[in-house]
C-alpha positions as CSV (number, residue, x, y, z in Angstrom):
1,M,79.4,40.7,35.3
2,N,79.7,42.5,38.6
3,E,82.7,40.3,39.6
4,E,84.4,41.2,36.3
5,I,83.8,44.9,36.9
6,K,85.2,44.6,40.4
7,K,88.2,42.8,39.2
8,Q,88.9,45.5,36.5
9,T,88.3,48.3,39.0
10,K,90.7,46.7,41.4
11,Q,93.3,46.3,38.6
12,W,92.9,49.9,37.5
13,A,93.3,51.1,41.1
14,S,96.4,49.0,41.6
15,D,97.9,50.3,38.3
16,L,97.2,53.9,39.2
17,I,98.7,53.6,42.7
18,L,101.8,52.1,41.3
19,A,102.2,54.7,38.6
20,I,101.8,57.5,41.2
21,F,104.3,55.8,43.5
22,A,106.8,55.4,40.7
23,G,106.3,59.0,39.6
24,L,106.9,60.3,43.1
25,I,110.2,58.3,43.4
26,V,111.5,59.9,40.1
27,A,110.3,63.3,41.4
28,V,112.5,62.8,44.5
29,A,115.5,62.1,42.2
30,Y,114.9,65.1,40.0
31,F,114.1,67.7,42.6
32,F,116.7,66.8,45.3
33,F,119.6,65.8,43.1
34,Q,119.3,66.7,39.4
35,N,117.5,69.9,38.6
36,S,119.7,72.2,40.7
37,N,123.0,70.7,39.6
38,G,123.3,71.4,35.9
39,F,123.0,68.0,34.2
40,A,120.2,66.3,32.4
41,P,118.5,62.9,32.4
42,G,118.1,60.9,29.2
43,G,115.5,61.1,26.6
44,V,112.6,63.5,26.5
45,G,113.1,64.5,30.1
46,G,116.6,65.6,29.3
47,L,115.4,67.8,26.5
48,A,112.9,69.5,28.9
49,T,115.6,69.9,31.5
50,M,118.1,71.5,29.1
51,T,115.3,73.9,27.9
52,Y,114.8,74.8,31.5
53,H,118.4,75.6,31.8
54,L,118.5,77.6,28.6
55,I,115.7,79.9,29.6
56,G,117.5,80.7,32.8
57,M,115.2,78.6,35.1
58,K,112.6,81.3,34.9
59,F,109.8,78.9,33.7
60,P,108.8,76.1,36.0
61,W,110.6,72.9,35.2
62,W,107.5,70.7,35.9
63,I,105.5,72.6,33.3
64,L,108.2,72.1,30.7
65,M,108.2,68.4,31.5
66,L,104.4,68.3,30.9
67,I,104.8,70.3,27.6
68,F,107.4,67.9,26.3
69,N,105.9,64.6,27.4
70,M,102.1,65.0,27.4
71,P,101.6,65.2,23.6
72,I,103.6,62.0,23.2
73,F,101.5,60.2,25.9
74,I,98.3,61.4,24.3
75,L,99.4,60.0,21.0
76,V,100.2,56.7,22.6
77,S,96.7,56.5,24.2
78,V,95.1,57.3,20.8
79,Y,97.2,55.2,18.4
80,V,98.9,52.5,20.4
81,N,97.2,51.6,23.7
82,R,94.7,53.7,25.5
83,R,95.3,52.1,28.9
84,L,99.1,52.5,28.6
85,G,98.7,56.1,27.5
86,L,96.5,57.0,30.5
87,I,98.9,55.3,32.9
88,L,101.8,57.2,31.5
89,I,99.9,60.5,31.8
90,V,99.2,59.7,35.5
91,Y,102.8,58.8,36.0
92,M,104.1,62.0,34.5
93,L,101.6,64.1,36.5
94,A,102.8,62.5,39.7
95,Q,106.4,63.0,38.7
96,T,106.0,66.7,37.8
97,L,103.5,67.8,40.4
98,G,105.6,65.9,43.0
99,T,108.6,68.2,42.2
100,A,106.3,71.2,42.3
101,F,105.0,70.2,45.7
102,F,108.5,69.6,47.1
103,E,109.4,73.2,46.0
104,F,106.2,74.6,47.4
105,I,106.7,73.3,50.9
106,G,110.2,74.6,50.9
107,L,112.3,71.5,50.9
108,T,116.1,72.0,50.2
109,P,117.7,70.2,47.3
110,Y,121.2,68.7,47.4
111,C,123.3,71.4,45.6
112,K,126.4,73.5,45.8
113,E,124.5,76.6,47.0
114,C,122.7,74.7,49.7
115,N,125.5,72.4,51.0
116,G,128.7,74.4,50.4
117,E,131.9,72.4,50.9
118,D,129.9,69.3,51.8
119,F,128.6,69.1,48.3
120,E,129.9,66.6,45.7
121,I,128.3,66.6,42.3
122,V,129.2,62.9,41.7
123,F,127.0,62.0,44.7
124,A,124.1,63.9,43.0
125,C,124.7,61.9,39.8
126,I,124.8,58.6,41.6
127,A,121.7,59.4,43.7
128,T,119.8,60.6,40.6
129,G,120.6,57.4,38.7
130,V,119.8,55.0,41.6
131,I,116.6,56.6,42.7
132,S,115.2,57.4,39.2
133,G,116.3,53.9,38.1
134,I,114.0,52.4,40.8
135,G,111.1,54.4,39.6
136,F,111.7,53.5,36.0
137,S,112.0,49.8,36.8
138,L,108.7,49.8,38.6
139,M,107.0,51.2,35.5
140,L,108.9,48.9,33.1
141,R,108.1,45.8,35.1
142,R,104.4,46.5,35.3
143,F,103.7,48.4,32.1
144,G,106.7,48.0,29.8
145,A,107.2,51.8,29.5
146,S,108.6,54.5,31.8
147,G,108.5,57.8,29.9
148,G,108.7,59.7,26.7
149,T,111.5,57.7,25.1
150,Y,109.6,54.4,25.5
151,A,106.4,56.1,24.3
152,I,108.1,57.4,21.2
153,S,109.5,53.9,20.6
154,A,106.0,52.5,20.9
155,L,104.7,55.0,18.4
156,I,107.5,54.2,15.9
157,K,107.0,50.5,16.4
158,K,103.3,50.9,15.7
159,K,104.0,52.7,12.4
160,K,107.0,50.6,11.4
161,P,107.0,47.2,13.2
162,E,110.3,46.3,11.7
163,T,112.1,49.1,13.5
164,N,114.5,48.2,16.3
165,V,113.3,50.3,19.2
166,A,116.6,49.9,21.1
167,Y,118.2,52.1,18.5
168,V,115.5,54.7,19.0
169,A,116.2,54.9,22.8
170,F,120.0,55.0,22.1
171,I,119.7,57.8,19.6
172,L,117.5,59.9,22.0
173,D,119.8,59.4,24.9
174,A,123.0,60.0,22.8
175,S,121.5,63.2,21.4
176,V,120.8,64.5,25.0
177,V,124.5,63.8,25.9
178,F,125.7,65.6,22.7
179,I,123.4,68.6,23.2
180,A,124.3,68.9,26.9
181,F,127.8,69.8,26.0
182,F,126.6,73.0,24.2
183,V,123.7,73.8,26.5
184,Y,125.9,73.8,29.7
185,G,128.5,76.1,28.3
186,M,130.7,73.5,26.4
187,K,131.9,72.1,29.7
188,V,132.9,68.4,30.1
189,T,131.5,68.0,33.7
190,P,127.8,68.2,32.8
191,V,128.3,65.7,29.9
192,I,130.1,63.3,32.3
193,C,127.3,63.8,34.9
194,T,124.7,63.1,32.3
195,L,126.5,59.9,31.1
196,L,127.0,58.7,34.7
197,N,123.4,59.3,35.5
198,L,122.2,57.4,32.4
199,F,124.6,54.5,33.1
200,I,123.7,54.1,36.7
201,A,119.9,54.3,36.0
202,N,120.2,51.7,33.3
203,V,122.3,49.4,35.6
204,V,119.7,49.7,38.3
205,V,116.8,49.0,35.9
206,D,118.6,45.9,34.5
207,N,119.4,44.6,38.0
208,I,115.9,45.1,39.3
209,L,114.2,43.7,36.2
210,S,116.4,40.6,36.1
211,G,118.1,40.4,39.4
212,L,115.0,39.6,41.5
213,R,114.4,36.4,39.6
214,N,117.8,35.3,38.5
215,G,119.8,32.3,39.6
216,Y,122.8,30.1,38.8
217,K,122.4,26.8,37.0
218,F,124.8,24.1,37.9
219,E,125.4,21.1,35.7
220,I,127.2,18.3,37.6
221,V,128.6,15.2,36.0
222,T,129.0,12.5,38.7
223,N,129.2,8.8,39.4
224,T,127.3,9.2,42.7
225,P,124.0,10.9,41.7
226,E,121.9,9.5,44.6
227,E,124.2,10.7,47.4
228,L,125.0,14.0,45.8
229,S,121.4,14.9,44.9
230,K,120.2,13.9,48.3
231,E,122.6,16.3,50.0
232,L,121.7,19.1,47.5
233,L,118.0,18.7,48.3
234,E,118.5,18.7,52.0
235,Q,121.1,21.4,52.3
236,L,120.0,23.9,49.6
237,G,116.3,23.2,49.3
238,H,116.1,23.3,45.5
239,G,115.1,20.5,43.2
240,V,117.6,18.4,41.3
241,T,117.1,16.9,37.8
242,E,119.0,13.8,36.8
243,I,120.0,13.1,33.2
244,R,121.9,10.1,31.9
245,V,124.9,11.1,29.8
246,L,127.7,9.3,28.0
247,G,131.3,10.3,28.7
248,M,133.0,10.4,25.2
249,Y,136.5,10.1,26.6
250,S,135.9,6.9,28.6
251,H,132.7,5.9,26.7
252,T,131.1,5.1,30.1
253,E,127.7,6.0,31.2
254,K,127.5,8.8,33.8
255,Y,124.9,11.0,35.3
256,M,124.3,14.8,35.0
257,L,122.6,16.6,37.8
258,V,121.0,20.0,37.0
259,C,120.2,22.3,39.9
260,I,119.5,26.1,40.0
261,V,120.4,28.0,43.1
262,R,120.6,31.6,44.4
263,K,123.8,33.6,44.2
264,R,124.3,33.4,47.9
265,Q,124.2,29.6,47.7
266,I,127.1,29.2,45.2
267,G,129.6,28.7,48.0
268,A,127.5,26.1,49.7
269,M,127.0,24.3,46.4
270,M,130.7,24.2,45.7
271,K,131.5,22.8,49.2
272,I,129.0,20.0,48.6
273,I,130.4,19.1,45.2
274,Q,133.9,19.0,46.6
275,K,132.9,16.2,48.9
276,Y,132.5,14.0,45.8
277,P,136.0,13.8,44.1
278,G,134.7,12.0,41.0
279,S,132.3,14.9,40.1
280,F,132.8,17.6,37.5
281,A,130.7,20.8,37.6
282,S,130.1,24.0,35.6
283,F,127.6,26.8,36.2
284,A,126.2,29.8,34.4
285,K,123.9,32.7,35.3
286,V,120.2,32.3,34.5
287,N,118.4,35.6,34.0
288,E,114.8,34.4,34.7
289,V,113.6,31.7,37.0
290,F,109.9,30.7,37.1
291,G,107.9,28.3,39.2
292,R,108.6,27.1,42.7
293,F,112.0,28.7,43.3
294,K,111.6,29.7,46.9
295,Q,115.1,29.8,48.4
């Protein structure tokens, strides 16, 4: 029993540290690059940011973020998953209090007023998307949720399991982009900035979630399976699977070698295959690779 308690305590501590770390990463993106530049993130955070702009930035942004997000996270902890709800609460506290701390110690954000002619708003959009995307992906990879949008999706899914939650996230993000046009004085630039920020953040999340464990699967039809597979094993360090196949054009028995490699090894793979003129190969991207895929 004591071992089980220690294991659970260790897991909780690990989860909380990760949630705090992810929240602080997002806080860096919001404080230094977003809040002072007149564009919004997606989802619930975007609604809080636009409210902050509408009231003339007289009310602390971090308090608005808590007001908009905390009720949703509390509902998640009550009706969906208590552990997930508590983790999201810690994550949001780290995110909002982090921005308040940066402001308190007098750090300077990247904005027109602070940087003058050296300022480019597109850089702020890119930085916000990249940095916040890293924080989102840490939360999604570990907990499957990264903020108010995902929490709302979880609540809807709990109530109506048949609902496609992807549409929920899309509607929330699309509504933020639409509202941003009116909130920021019917100007196109804030809308483009919001779209660019959303796009980059999603690209970063997709690449981190899938890119760390993806590969490329080669299927090689050859008459010299032993020689080719030996060279692949020695040069690339990945396993090779041999399958007997029948060539329907010639009606002769051939061999197919299946091998999964990293992106950086594609060139080396092609050079090896070219040494065997009677071989034919095709390859495709594999999003997830499990097991002993070391190289």
